[in-house]
PDB file of N, CA, C and O in Angstrom:
ATOM      1  N   MET A   1      41.945  15.865 -50.850  1.00  0.00           N
ATOM      2  CA  MET A   1      41.571  17.097 -50.177  1.00  0.00           C
ATOM      3  C   MET A   1      41.376  16.798 -48.690  1.00  0.00           C
ATOM      4  O   MET A   1      40.819  15.761 -48.330  1.00  0.00           O
ATOM      5  N   LEU A   2      41.831  17.699 -47.838  1.00  0.00           N
ATOM      6  CA  LEU A   2      41.735  17.487 -46.398  1.00  0.00           C
ATOM      7  C   LEU A   2      40.308  17.651 -45.899  1.00  0.00           C
ATOM      8  O   LEU A   2      39.533  18.430 -46.454  1.00  0.00           O
ATOM      9  N   ALA A   3      39.968  16.915 -44.851  1.00  0.00           N
ATOM     10  CA  ALA A   3      38.622  16.964 -44.288  1.00  0.00           C
ATOM     11  C   ALA A   3      38.284  18.338 -43.725  1.00  0.00           C
ATOM     12  O   ALA A   3      37.107  18.688 -43.638  1.00  0.00           O
ATOM     13  N   ASP A   4      39.286  19.127 -43.342  1.00  0.00           N
ATOM     14  CA  ASP A   4      39.028  20.460 -42.814  1.00  0.00           C
ATOM     15  C   ASP A   4      39.029  21.533 -43.894  1.00  0.00           C
ATOM     16  O   ASP A   4      38.758  22.698 -43.604  1.00  0.00           O
ATOM     17  N   GLY A   5      39.327  21.164 -45.117  1.00  0.00           N
ATOM     18  CA  GLY A   5      39.404  22.134 -46.196  1.00  0.00           C
ATOM     19  C   GLY A   5      38.051  22.714 -46.552  1.00  0.00           C
ATOM     20  O   GLY A   5      37.022  22.059 -46.384  1.00  0.00           O
ATOM     21  N   ASP A   6      38.054  23.953 -47.050  1.00  0.00           N
ATOM     22  CA  ASP A   6      36.806  24.613 -47.419  1.00  0.00           C
ATOM     23  C   ASP A   6      36.050  23.871 -48.519  1.00  0.00           C
ATOM     24  O   ASP A   6      34.819  23.871 -48.541  1.00  0.00           O
ATOM     25  N   GLY A   7      36.780  23.246 -49.420  1.00  0.00           N
ATOM     26  CA  GLY A   7      36.138  22.566 -50.533  1.00  0.00           C
ATOM     27  C   GLY A   7      35.688  21.145 -50.233  1.00  0.00           C
ATOM     28  O   GLY A   7      35.035  20.515 -51.065  1.00  0.00           O
ATOM     29  N   TRP A   8      36.026  20.635 -49.064  1.00  0.00           N
ATOM     30  CA  TRP A   8      35.680  19.254 -48.711  1.00  0.00           C
ATOM     31  C   TRP A   8      34.224  19.179 -48.318  1.00  0.00           C
ATOM     32  O   TRP A   8      33.824  19.737 -47.296  1.00  0.00           O
ATOM     33  N   LYS A   9      33.432  18.500 -49.113  1.00  0.00           N
ATOM     34  CA  LYS A   9      31.993  18.379 -48.854  1.00  0.00           C
ATOM     35  C   LYS A   9      31.487  17.123 -49.556  1.00  0.00           C
ATOM     36  O   LYS A   9      30.823  17.211 -50.588  1.00  0.00           O
ATOM     37  N   PRO A  10      31.798  15.962 -49.000  1.00  0.00           N
ATOM     38  CA  PRO A  10      31.383  14.716 -49.652  1.00  0.00           C
ATOM     39  C   PRO A  10      29.865  14.567 -49.626  1.00  0.00           C
ATOM     40  O   PRO A  10      29.220  14.938 -48.645  1.00  0.00           O
ATOM     41  N   ASN A  11      29.302  14.031 -50.690  1.00  0.00           N
ATOM     42  CA  ASN A  11      27.853  13.807 -50.736  1.00  0.00           C
ATOM     43  C   ASN A  11      27.499  12.400 -51.205  1.00  0.00           C
ATOM     44  O   ASN A  11      26.362  12.127 -51.590  1.00  0.00           O
ATOM     45  N   TYR A  12      28.487  11.516 -51.167  1.00  0.00           N
ATOM     46  CA  TYR A  12      28.213  10.137 -51.547  1.00  0.00           C
ATOM     47  C   TYR A  12      29.210   9.197 -50.882  1.00  0.00           C
ATOM     48  O   TYR A  12      30.279   9.610 -50.430  1.00  0.00           O
ATOM     49  N   PHE A  13      28.841   7.951 -50.834  1.00  0.00           N
ATOM     50  CA  PHE A  13      29.725   6.882 -50.367  1.00  0.00           C
ATOM     51  C   PHE A  13      29.461   5.687 -51.248  1.00  0.00           C
ATOM     52  O   PHE A  13      28.312   5.400 -51.585  1.00  0.00           O
ATOM     53  N   GLY A  14      30.503   4.996 -51.620  1.00  0.00           N
ATOM     54  CA  GLY A  14      30.298   3.828 -52.453  1.00  0.00           C
ATOM     55  C   GLY A  14      31.507   2.915 -52.451  1.00  0.00           C
ATOM     56  O   GLY A  14      32.627   3.327 -52.148  1.00  0.00           O
ATOM     57  N   PHE A  15      31.250   1.669 -52.796  1.00  0.00           N
ATOM     58  CA  PHE A  15      32.326   0.707 -52.922  1.00  0.00           C
ATOM     59  C   PHE A  15      31.873  -0.421 -53.845  1.00  0.00           C
ATOM     60  O   PHE A  15      30.689  -0.571 -54.148  1.00  0.00           O
ATOM     61  N   GLU A  16      32.853  -1.205 -54.277  1.00  0.00           N
ATOM     62  CA  GLU A  16      32.573  -2.333 -55.155  1.00  0.00           C
ATOM     63  C   GLU A  16      33.316  -3.548 -54.626  1.00  0.00           C
ATOM     64  O   GLU A  16      34.498  -3.474 -54.290  1.00  0.00           O
ATOM     65  N   VAL A  17      32.602  -4.672 -54.557  1.00  0.00           N
ATOM     66  CA  VAL A  17      33.192  -5.933 -54.107  1.00  0.00           C
ATOM     67  C   VAL A  17      32.706  -7.031 -55.040  1.00  0.00           C
ATOM     68  O   VAL A  17      31.502  -7.226 -55.205  1.00  0.00           O
ATOM     69  N   LEU A  18      33.635  -7.740 -55.645  1.00  0.00           N
ATOM     70  CA  LEU A  18      33.324  -8.866 -56.522  1.00  0.00           C
ATOM     71  C   LEU A  18      32.307  -8.504 -57.605  1.00  0.00           C
ATOM     72  O   LEU A  18      31.429  -9.300 -57.939  1.00  0.00           O
ATOM     73  N   GLY A  19      32.437  -7.302 -58.143  1.00  0.00           N
ATOM     74  CA  GLY A  19      31.543  -6.871 -59.211  1.00  0.00           C
ATOM     75  C   GLY A  19      30.225  -6.283 -58.734  1.00  0.00           C
ATOM     76  O   GLY A  19      29.441  -5.794 -59.546  1.00  0.00           O
ATOM     77  N   CYS A  20      29.968  -6.322 -57.437  1.00  0.00           N
ATOM     78  CA  CYS A  20      28.739  -5.737 -56.891  1.00  0.00           C
ATOM     79  C   CYS A  20      29.045  -4.319 -56.415  1.00  0.00           C
ATOM     80  O   CYS A  20      29.995  -4.094 -55.666  1.00  0.00           O
ATOM     81  N   LYS A  21      28.233  -3.379 -56.857  1.00  0.00           N
ATOM     82  CA  LYS A  21      28.453  -1.985 -56.497  1.00  0.00           C
ATOM     83  C   LYS A  21      27.400  -1.531 -55.496  1.00  0.00           C
ATOM     84  O   LYS A  21      26.213  -1.835 -55.620  1.00  0.00           O
ATOM     85  N   HIS A  22      27.875  -0.797 -54.509  1.00  0.00           N
ATOM     86  CA  HIS A  22      26.978  -0.205 -53.525  1.00  0.00           C
ATOM     87  C   HIS A  22      27.281   1.290 -53.495  1.00  0.00           C
ATOM     88  O   HIS A  22      28.437   1.688 -53.349  1.00  0.00           O
ATOM     89  N   HIS A  23      26.255   2.112 -53.632  1.00  0.00           N
ATOM     90  CA  HIS A  23      26.455   3.557 -53.691  1.00  0.00           C
ATOM     91  C   HIS A  23      25.291   4.235 -52.978  1.00  0.00           C
ATOM     92  O   HIS A  23      24.133   3.871 -53.183  1.00  0.00           O
ATOM     93  N   ILE A  24      25.601   5.220 -52.143  1.00  0.00           N
ATOM     94  CA  ILE A  24      24.572   6.002 -51.484  1.00  0.00           C
ATOM     95  C   ILE A  24      24.930   7.471 -51.637  1.00  0.00           C
ATOM     96  O   ILE A  24      26.086   7.861 -51.474  1.00  0.00           O
ATOM     97  N   GLN A  25      23.934   8.276 -51.949  1.00  0.00           N
ATOM     98  CA  GLN A  25      24.132   9.713 -52.113  1.00  0.00           C
ATOM     99  C   GLN A  25      23.231  10.425 -51.107  1.00  0.00           C
ATOM    100  O   GLN A  25      22.095  10.007 -50.884  1.00  0.00           O
ATOM    101  N   PHE A  26      23.733  11.491 -50.504  1.00  0.00           N
ATOM    102  CA  PHE A  26      22.997  12.151 -49.433  1.00  0.00           C
ATOM    103  C   PHE A  26      23.238  13.662 -49.457  1.00  0.00           C
ATOM    104  O   PHE A  26      24.265  14.124 -49.954  1.00  0.00           O
ATOM    105  N   PRO A  27      22.280  14.429 -48.916  1.00  0.00           N
ATOM    106  CA  PRO A  27      22.463  15.880 -48.837  1.00  0.00           C
ATOM    107  C   PRO A  27      23.449  16.225 -47.724  1.00  0.00           C
ATOM    108  O   PRO A  27      23.536  15.509 -46.727  1.00  0.00           O
ATOM    109  N   VAL A  28      24.187  17.316 -47.890  1.00  0.00           N
ATOM    110  CA  VAL A  28      25.222  17.703 -46.939  1.00  0.00           C
ATOM    111  C   VAL A  28      25.089  19.180 -46.582  1.00  0.00           C
ATOM    112  O   VAL A  28      24.817  20.023 -47.437  1.00  0.00           O
ATOM    113  N   VAL A  29      25.286  19.470 -45.303  1.00  0.00           N
ATOM    114  CA  VAL A  29      25.417  20.848 -44.834  1.00  0.00           C
ATOM    115  C   VAL A  29      26.670  20.892 -43.983  1.00  0.00           C
ATOM    116  O   VAL A  29      26.795  20.139 -43.018  1.00  0.00           O
ATOM    117  N   LYS A  30      27.597  21.768 -44.335  1.00  0.00           N
ATOM    118  CA  LYS A  30      28.796  21.939 -43.511  1.00  0.00           C
ATOM    119  C   LYS A  30      28.451  22.903 -42.383  1.00  0.00           C
ATOM    120  O   LYS A  30      27.891  23.973 -42.622  1.00  0.00           O
ATOM    121  N   LEU A  31      28.782  22.526 -41.172  1.00  0.00           N
ATOM    122  CA  LEU A  31      28.491  23.389 -40.039  1.00  0.00           C
ATOM    123  C   LEU A  31      29.180  24.736 -40.174  1.00  0.00           C
ATOM    124  O   LEU A  31      28.648  25.747 -39.717  1.00  0.00           O
ATOM    125  N   SER A  32      30.359  24.769 -40.796  1.00  0.00           N
ATOM    126  CA  SER A  32      31.066  26.034 -40.973  1.00  0.00           C
ATOM    127  C   SER A  32      30.272  27.014 -41.841  1.00  0.00           C
ATOM    128  O   SER A  32      30.494  28.222 -41.767  1.00  0.00           O
ATOM    129  N   GLU A  33      29.355  26.506 -42.657  1.00  0.00           N
ATOM    130  CA  GLU A  33      28.512  27.379 -43.474  1.00  0.00           C
ATOM    131  C   GLU A  33      27.488  28.123 -42.625  1.00  0.00           C
ATOM    132  O   GLU A  33      26.893  29.096 -43.087  1.00  0.00           O
ATOM    133  N   LEU A  34      27.279  27.678 -41.390  1.00  0.00           N
ATOM    134  CA  LEU A  34      26.311  28.297 -40.486  1.00  0.00           C
ATOM    135  C   LEU A  34      26.980  29.219 -39.468  1.00  0.00           C
ATOM    136  O   LEU A  34      26.327  29.681 -38.533  1.00  0.00           O
ATOM    137  N   ALA A  35      28.270  29.492 -39.639  1.00  0.00           N
ATOM    138  CA  ALA A  35      29.038  30.260 -38.658  1.00  0.00           C
ATOM    139  C   ALA A  35      28.470  31.653 -38.414  1.00  0.00           C
ATOM    140  O   ALA A  35      28.618  32.189 -37.316  1.00  0.00           O
ATOM    141  N   ASP A  36      27.833  32.239 -39.394  1.00  0.00           N
ATOM    142  CA  ASP A  36      27.273  33.582 -39.217  1.00  0.00           C
ATOM    143  C   ASP A  36      25.847  33.562 -38.660  1.00  0.00           C
ATOM    144  O   ASP A  36      25.192  34.602 -38.587  1.00  0.00           O
ATOM    145  N   GLN A  37      25.370  32.377 -38.267  1.00  0.00           N
ATOM    146  CA  GLN A  37      24.002  32.244 -37.768  1.00  0.00           C
ATOM    147  C   GLN A  37      23.938  31.757 -36.320  1.00  0.00           C
ATOM    148  O   GLN A  37      22.915  31.212 -35.906  1.00  0.00           O
ATOM    149  N   THR A  38      25.006  31.941 -35.543  1.00  0.00           N
ATOM    150  CA  THR A  38      25.029  31.397 -34.179  1.00  0.00           C
ATOM    151  C   THR A  38      23.956  32.010 -33.290  1.00  0.00           C
ATOM    152  O   THR A  38      23.398  31.310 -32.446  1.00  0.00           O
ATOM    153  N   GLU A  39      23.652  33.284 -33.450  1.00  0.00           N
ATOM    154  CA  GLU A  39      22.609  33.899 -32.620  1.00  0.00           C
ATOM    155  C   GLU A  39      21.247  33.281 -32.914  1.00  0.00           C
ATOM    156  O   GLU A  39      20.470  33.036 -31.992  1.00  0.00           O
ATOM    157  N   ALA A  40      20.952  33.030 -34.170  1.00  0.00           N
ATOM    158  CA  ALA A  40      19.687  32.389 -34.530  1.00  0.00           C
ATOM    159  C   ALA A  40      19.653  30.951 -34.020  1.00  0.00           C
ATOM    160  O   ALA A  40      18.605  30.465 -33.595  1.00  0.00           O
ATOM    161  N   LEU A  41      20.793  30.275 -34.063  1.00  0.00           N
ATOM    162  CA  LEU A  41      20.861  28.900 -33.567  1.00  0.00           C
ATOM    163  C   LEU A  41      20.630  28.847 -32.062  1.00  0.00           C
ATOM    164  O   LEU A  41      20.050  27.883 -31.562  1.00  0.00           O
ATOM    165  N   ASP A  42      21.076  29.874 -31.329  1.00  0.00           N
ATOM    166  CA  ASP A  42      20.899  29.919 -29.875  1.00  0.00           C
ATOM    167  C   ASP A  42      19.434  29.930 -29.468  1.00  0.00           C
ATOM    168  O   ASP A  42      19.080  29.387 -28.421  1.00  0.00           O
ATOM    169  N   THR A  43      18.591  30.530 -30.268  1.00  0.00           N
ATOM    170  CA  THR A  43      17.177  30.673 -29.903  1.00  0.00           C
ATOM    171  C   THR A  43      16.264  29.685 -30.624  1.00  0.00           C
ATOM    172  O   THR A  43      15.049  29.709 -30.424  1.00  0.00           O
ATOM    173  N   HIS A  44      16.821  28.838 -31.442  1.00  0.00           N
ATOM    174  CA  HIS A  44      16.024  27.865 -32.201  1.00  0.00           C
ATOM    175  C   HIS A  44      15.482  26.787 -31.265  1.00  0.00           C
ATOM    176  O   HIS A  44      16.134  26.442 -30.279  1.00  0.00           O
ATOM    177  N   ARG A  45      14.314  26.258 -31.558  1.00  0.00           N
ATOM    178  CA  ARG A  45      13.681  25.232 -30.715  1.00  0.00           C
ATOM    179  C   ARG A  45      14.337  23.863 -30.838  1.00  0.00           C
ATOM    180  O   ARG A  45      14.236  23.050 -29.919  1.00  0.00           O
ATOM    181  N   ASN A  46      14.996  23.597 -31.937  1.00  0.00           N
ATOM    182  CA  ASN A  46      15.634  22.307 -32.161  1.00  0.00           C
ATOM    183  C   ASN A  46      16.880  22.200 -31.267  1.00  0.00           C
ATOM    184  O   ASN A  46      17.755  23.062 -31.348  1.00  0.00           O
ATOM    185  N   PRO A  47      16.983  21.174 -30.423  1.00  0.00           N
ATOM    186  CA  PRO A  47      18.143  21.049 -29.534  1.00  0.00           C
ATOM    187  C   PRO A  47      19.464  20.893 -30.287  1.00  0.00           C
ATOM    188  O   PRO A  47      20.516  21.251 -29.758  1.00  0.00           O
ATOM    189  N   PHE A  48      19.426  20.371 -31.499  1.00  0.00           N
ATOM    190  CA  PHE A  48      20.656  20.242 -32.277  1.00  0.00           C
ATOM    191  C   PHE A  48      21.182  21.600 -32.725  1.00  0.00           C
ATOM    192  O   PHE A  48      22.370  21.738 -33.017  1.00  0.00           O
ATOM    193  N   ALA A  49      20.316  22.596 -32.780  1.00  0.00           N
ATOM    194  CA  ALA A  49      20.763  23.949 -33.119  1.00  0.00           C
ATOM    195  C   ALA A  49      21.705  24.474 -32.039  1.00  0.00           C
ATOM    196  O   ALA A  49      22.711  25.113 -32.349  1.00  0.00           O
ATOM    197  N   LEU A  50      21.385  24.208 -30.784  1.00  0.00           N
ATOM    198  CA  LEU A  50      22.246  24.647 -29.683  1.00  0.00           C
ATOM    199  C   LEU A  50      23.589  23.915 -29.715  1.00  0.00           C
ATOM    200  O   LEU A  50      24.635  24.518 -29.474  1.00  0.00           O
ATOM    201  N   VAL A  51      23.557  22.627 -30.012  1.00  0.00           N
ATOM    202  CA  VAL A  51      24.796  21.850 -30.130  1.00  0.00           C
ATOM    203  C   VAL A  51      25.640  22.401 -31.286  1.00  0.00           C
ATOM    204  O   VAL A  51      26.860  22.518 -31.167  1.00  0.00           O
ATOM    205  N   THR A  52      24.991  22.733 -32.392  1.00  0.00           N
ATOM    206  CA  THR A  52      25.696  23.297 -33.538  1.00  0.00           C
ATOM    207  C   THR A  52      26.324  24.641 -33.177  1.00  0.00           C
ATOM    208  O   THR A  52      27.475  24.901 -33.528  1.00  0.00           O
ATOM    209  N   ALA A  53      25.577  25.497 -32.479  1.00  0.00           N
ATOM    210  CA  ALA A  53      26.103  26.797 -32.061  1.00  0.00           C
ATOM    211  C   ALA A  53      27.304  26.619 -31.138  1.00  0.00           C
ATOM    212  O   ALA A  53      28.298  27.333 -31.269  1.00  0.00           O
ATOM    213  N   ALA A  54      27.219  25.673 -30.208  1.00  0.00           N
ATOM    214  CA  ALA A  54      28.335  25.415 -29.301  1.00  0.00           C
ATOM    215  C   ALA A  54      29.566  24.948 -30.077  1.00  0.00           C
ATOM    216  O   ALA A  54      30.682  25.389 -29.803  1.00  0.00           O
ATOM    217  N   HIS A  55      29.362  24.067 -31.034  1.00  0.00           N
ATOM    218  CA  HIS A  55      30.474  23.580 -31.853  1.00  0.00           C
ATOM    219  C   HIS A  55      31.131  24.731 -32.621  1.00  0.00           C
ATOM    220  O   HIS A  55      32.357  24.834 -32.672  1.00  0.00           O
ATOM    221  N   LEU A  56      30.311  25.584 -33.210  1.00  0.00           N
ATOM    222  CA  LEU A  56      30.843  26.702 -33.986  1.00  0.00           C
ATOM    223  C   LEU A  56      31.646  27.646 -33.096  1.00  0.00           C
ATOM    224  O   LEU A  56      32.665  28.185 -33.526  1.00  0.00           O
ATOM    225  N   ARG A  57      31.196  27.849 -31.866  1.00  0.00           N
ATOM    226  CA  ARG A  57      31.937  28.727 -30.953  1.00  0.00           C
ATOM    227  C   ARG A  57      33.267  28.097 -30.540  1.00  0.00           C
ATOM    228  O   ARG A  57      34.257  28.809 -30.373  1.00  0.00           O
ATOM    229  N   THR A  58      33.304  26.786 -30.374  1.00  0.00           N
ATOM    230  CA  THR A  58      34.577  26.151 -30.051  1.00  0.00           C
ATOM    231  C   THR A  58      35.542  26.247 -31.221  1.00  0.00           C
ATOM    232  O   THR A  58      36.751  26.342 -31.014  1.00  0.00           O
ATOM    233  N   ARG A  59      35.040  26.223 -32.425  1.00  0.00           N
ATOM    234  CA  ARG A  59      35.897  26.385 -33.603  1.00  0.00           C
ATOM    235  C   ARG A  59      36.487  27.792 -33.673  1.00  0.00           C
ATOM    236  O   ARG A  59      37.606  27.970 -34.154  1.00  0.00           O
ATOM    237  N   GLN A  60      35.742  28.792 -33.196  1.00  0.00           N
ATOM    238  CA  GLN A  60      36.234  30.171 -33.211  1.00  0.00           C
ATOM    239  C   GLN A  60      37.416  30.344 -32.279  1.00  0.00           C
ATOM    240  O   GLN A  60      38.272  31.198 -32.515  1.00  0.00           O
ATOM    241  N   THR A  61      37.476  29.551 -31.227  1.00  0.00           N
ATOM    242  CA  THR A  61      38.561  29.670 -30.233  1.00  0.00           C
ATOM    243  C   THR A  61      39.527  28.495 -30.305  1.00  0.00           C
ATOM    244  O   THR A  61      40.224  28.199 -29.335  1.00  0.00           O
ATOM    245  N   ARG A  62      39.567  27.839 -31.432  1.00  0.00           N
ATOM    246  CA  ARG A  62      40.345  26.613 -31.602  1.00  0.00           C
ATOM    247  C   ARG A  62      41.803  26.750 -31.193  1.00  0.00           C
ATOM    248  O   ARG A  62      42.339  25.845 -30.554  1.00  0.00           O
ATOM    249  N   HIS A  63      42.455  27.837 -31.535  1.00  0.00           N
ATOM    250  CA  HIS A  63      43.880  28.007 -31.241  1.00  0.00           C
ATOM    251  C   HIS A  63      44.099  29.067 -30.168  1.00  0.00           C
ATOM    252  O   HIS A  63      45.183  29.642 -30.076  1.00  0.00           O
ATOM    253  N   ASP A  64      43.071  29.330 -29.352  1.00  0.00           N
ATOM    254  CA  ASP A  64      43.158  30.361 -28.317  1.00  0.00           C
ATOM    255  C   ASP A  64      42.612  29.802 -26.991  1.00  0.00           C
ATOM    256  O   ASP A  64      41.466  30.067 -26.628  1.00  0.00           O
ATOM    257  N   PRO A  65      43.448  29.020 -26.268  1.00  0.00           N
ATOM    258  CA  PRO A  65      42.956  28.394 -25.032  1.00  0.00           C
ATOM    259  C   PRO A  65      42.542  29.435 -24.010  1.00  0.00           C
ATOM    260  O   PRO A  65      42.105  29.085 -22.913  1.00  0.00           O
TER     261      PRO A  65
END
């Protein structure tokens, strides 16, 4: 599945070497799931909210220079 696909949402990473297994599982939020919340992100106190809003706006104009 492509990394840009709607269904792509990995929540783990793992590998095995010489019989030893390493696995990590983590929570995931796709930024595209927040596309309808850009106005709320603009006024949020968390600075990453503004970065997220900016990213989402660049995605809206991806093929429209």
